[in-house]
C-alpha positions in Angstrom: 32.0 9.0 -21.0 33.4 5.8 -19.5 31.4 2.6 -19.1 32.4 -0.8 -17.6 30.0 -3.7 -18.4 30.4 -7.0 -16.6 34.2 -6.7 -16.4 36.1 -9.7 -14.9 39.8 -10.0 -14.2 41.7 -12.7 -12.4 45.4 -13.3 -11.8 45.7 -17.1 -11.7 43.2 -18.4 -9.1 42.9 -14.9 -7.6 39.6 -13.3 -8.8 40.0 -9.5 -8.5 37.1 -8.0 -10.6 34.0 -10.2 -10.7 31.5 -8.4 -12.9 32.1 -4.7 -12.6 29.3 -2.5 -13.9 30.0 1.3 -13.7 29.2 4.5 -15.6 31.2 7.7 -15.3 29.4 10.7 -16.8 31.3 13.3 -18.8 32.5 16.2 -16.7 31.8 14.4 -13.4 34.1 13.4 -10.6 33.8 9.7 -9.6 35.6 8.4 -6.6 36.2 4.7 -6.1 36.5 3.5 -2.5 37.2 0.2 -0.9 39.6 -1.7 1.3 43.2 -2.5 0.4 43.5 -5.3 -2.1 40.0 -5.0 -3.4 41.0 -4.2 -7.0 40.7 -0.4 -7.2 44.1 -0.1 -9.0 43.3 -3.0 -11.3 40.0 -1.3 -12.3 41.9 1.9 -13.0 44.6 0.1 -15.0 41.9 -1.7 -17.0 40.3 1.5 -18.0 43.7 2.8 -19.2 44.2 -0.4 -21.1 47.3 -1.4 -19.1 45.4 -4.5 -17.9 43.2 -6.5 -20.3 40.0 -7.8 -18.7 39.3 -11.5 -19.1 35.8 -10.7 -20.1 33.4 -7.8 -20.3 33.7 -4.5 -22.1 35.1 -1.1 -21.2 34.3 1.8 -23.5 35.3 5.4 -23.8 32.8 7.5 -25.7 31.3 4.2 -26.9 34.6 2.8 -28.2 36.1 -0.4 -26.8 39.3 0.7 -25.1 41.1 -2.5 -26.1 40.7 -1.5 -29.8 41.6 2.1 -29.6 44.6 3.7 -31.2 46.9 3.8 -28.1 48.6 7.1 -28.7 45.4 9.0 -29.4 43.7 7.2 -26.6 46.3 7.9 -23.9 46.6 11.5 -25.1 43.2 12.1 -23.6 44.3 11.1 -20.1 46.2 12.8 -17.3 47.4 10.9 -14.2 48.4 11.8 -10.7 50.3 8.9 -9.3 50.1 7.8 -5.6 53.8 8.2 -4.9 54.3 11.2 -7.1 56.4 9.1 -9.6 58.6 12.1 -10.5 61.8 11.5 -12.4 64.7 12.2 -10.0 67.1 12.9 -12.8 65.0 15.6 -14.4 64.3 19.2 -13.1 60.8 20.0 -12.1 59.8 21.8 -15.3 60.9 18.8 -17.4 58.8 16.5 -15.1 55.8 18.7 -15.6 56.4 19.0 -19.4 57.3 15.3 -19.8 54.6 14.5 -22.3 55.1 17.8 -24.1 58.7 17.0 -24.9 58.1 13.8 -26.8 55.5 11.8 -28.7 52.4 13.1 -30.5 52.0 16.1 -28.1 55.6 17.3 -28.6 56.3 21.1 -28.3 59.5 23.0 -28.6 61.5 23.1 -25.3 60.8 26.8 -24.9 57.1 26.4 -25.3 57.1 23.3 -23.1 58.9 25.1 -20.3 56.5 28.1 -20.5 53.5 25.7 -20.2 55.2 23.9 -17.3 55.8 27.2 -15.4 52.1 28.2 -16.0 50.9 24.9 -14.6 53.2 25.2 -11.6 51.7 28.6 -10.9 48.2 27.0 -11.1 49.1 24.6 -8.4 50.6 27.3 -6.2 54.3 26.9 -7.0 56.6 29.8 -8.0 58.6 29.8 -11.2 61.9 29.4 -9.3 60.8 25.8 -8.4 61.0 24.9 -12.2 64.8 24.4 -12.1 64.9 22.4 -8.8 65.1 18.7 -8.7 62.4 16.5 -7.0 64.8 15.6 -4.1 64.9 19.3 -3.2 61.1 19.5 -2.7 58.9 18.6 0.3 56.3 15.9 -0.1 53.5 18.4 -0.5 55.4 20.2 -3.2 56.2 17.0 -5.0 52.5 16.2 -5.0 51.7 19.6 -6.5 54.3 19.0 -9.2 52.6 15.7 -10.0 49.3 17.5 -10.3 50.8 20.1 -12.6 52.2 17.3 -14.8 48.8 15.6 -14.8 47.1 18.7 -16.3 50.0 19.9 -18.5 48.6 18.5 -21.7 45.0 19.7 -20.9 43.6 16.2 -20.7 39.9 15.4 -21.0 40.1 12.8 -18.3 42.2 12.8 -15.2 42.9 9.8 -12.9 44.0 10.4 -9.3 45.6 7.4 -7.5 45.4 8.0 -3.7 46.2 11.8 -4.2 46.7 12.6 -0.4 48.7 9.5 0.7 51.6 10.6 2.9 50.4 14.1 3.4 49.5 15.8 6.6 45.8 16.8 7.1 46.4 20.5 6.1 48.3 19.7 2.9 45.8 17.0 2.1 43.1 19.7 2.3 45.1 21.9 0.0 45.5 19.1 -2.6 41.8 18.2 -2.4 40.9 21.9 -3.0 43.3 22.1 -5.9 41.9 18.9 -7.5 38.3 20.1 -7.2 39.1 23.6 -8.6 41.2 22.3 -11.5 38.7 19.6 -12.5 35.9 22.1 -12.4 37.8 24.7 -14.4 38.9 22.3 -17.0 35.5 20.6 -17.3 37.4 17.4 -17.1 36.1 13.9 -16.2 37.8 12.7 -13.1 38.3 9.2 -11.6 39.9 8.9 -8.2 40.8 5.9 -6.0 41.3 6.6 -2.3 40.9 5.4 1.3 40.7 9.0 2.6 37.0 9.8 3.3 37.9 13.5 3.7 39.1 13.4 0.1 35.9 11.6 -1.0 33.7 14.3 0.5 35.9 17.1 -0.9 36.3 16.0 -4.5 33.5 13.5 -5.4 30.3 14.1 -7.3 29.6 10.4 -7.3 31.0 7.5 -5.2 31.3 3.8 -6.0 32.3 1.2 -3.4 34.3 -1.8 -4.6 34.1 -4.9 -2.5 34.5 -8.6 -3.3 35.1 -7.7 -6.9 31.9 -5.9 -7.5 30.5 -2.4 -7.1 28.7 -2.8 -3.8 27.1 0.6 -3.9 27.2 3.7 -6.2 25.5 7.0 -6.0 25.9 10.8 -5.4 28.2 11.7 -2.6 25.3 13.5 -0.8 23.6 10.1 -0.4 26.6 8.3 0.9 25.8 8.7 4.6 22.2 7.5 4.2 22.8 4.7 1.7 21.5 2.0 3.9 24.2 -0.3 2.6 25.9 -2.1 5.5 29.2 -2.5 3.6 29.4 1.2 2.8 28.3 2.2 6.3 31.0 0.1 7.9 33.7 1.5 5.6 32.9 5.2 6.0 32.5 4.8 9.8 35.7 2.8 10.1 34.1 0.1 12.3 36.0 -3.1 12.8 32.8 -5.1 13.1 30.4 -5.6 10.2 30.0 -7.5 6.9 33.6 -6.5 5.9 35.9 -8.9 7.7 38.9 -7.2 9.3 42.1 -9.2 9.0 43.6 -9.5 12.5 
C-alpha cells in the first residue's frame, strides 16, 4: 500500500533520511524502531506529505503522495499522536469527532456525537466521559480518547506515534492490546514509531530499524531476535556497547 523508494531528506547540513527503501503491505502492521533523532518522525511526516523529500518517491497505492489531492488523501489516514494532542477547550466527544464536525467528512452534530460515543466504548470508556474535558482525565484515559479519535472516521491507514509514551507498564499493555485488536478488526494498514520493545512485540507484523538515515534491517517480527544484524541486536537488547554509539 505504501512504498518509499530512495527517499532523502536533509535540513540544512543535517542529513536525516539518506536513501530510505521500505514497503508496507495493505492490512499489515509495520513498526519503525530506532534511536532518538534517527528520523522516525521525519519519515512518518514524509509519508503524510507534511515534509517534502529532497529526492526519491513515496507512493500510496501507486500514486505519488506529493501529487495527491490533499483532502482526499488525508481522509484515508488516522493518527494517534505521542502526547495525545487533545484540544483542551473541547469536551471529549468533540475531540473524538473533530474530523466529523468539519471538512469533507462532516456529519451533523448529533450523528458525530453518536459516533464519538461508540468509539469511546470501543476503547473502553463509558458514555459519561463524553462531556468531560481532557484535563479531567488520567493519562491513560487521554491516550484512549486519542485512539478513539484516530479511528472515528474509519480510516484505511492509521499512524501511531510512540503510543505508550508516559504510561505505566499495565496501561501500556492495555493500549497495545487495543491497538492490535482495532487494527485487526478494521483491516487497517498500521504504521507505528516507538522505542518500546514491548509494544513492538505486541503490535507488529513487520519491523524496520532506522539507523544513520537508512533502513538497517526489516523483516517479520518473529525473525527480529535472530536477525544476525548487530545494530538491531544491540538496540533490542539495550546494550551500551556495539556499533550504535551511545552519547555519554
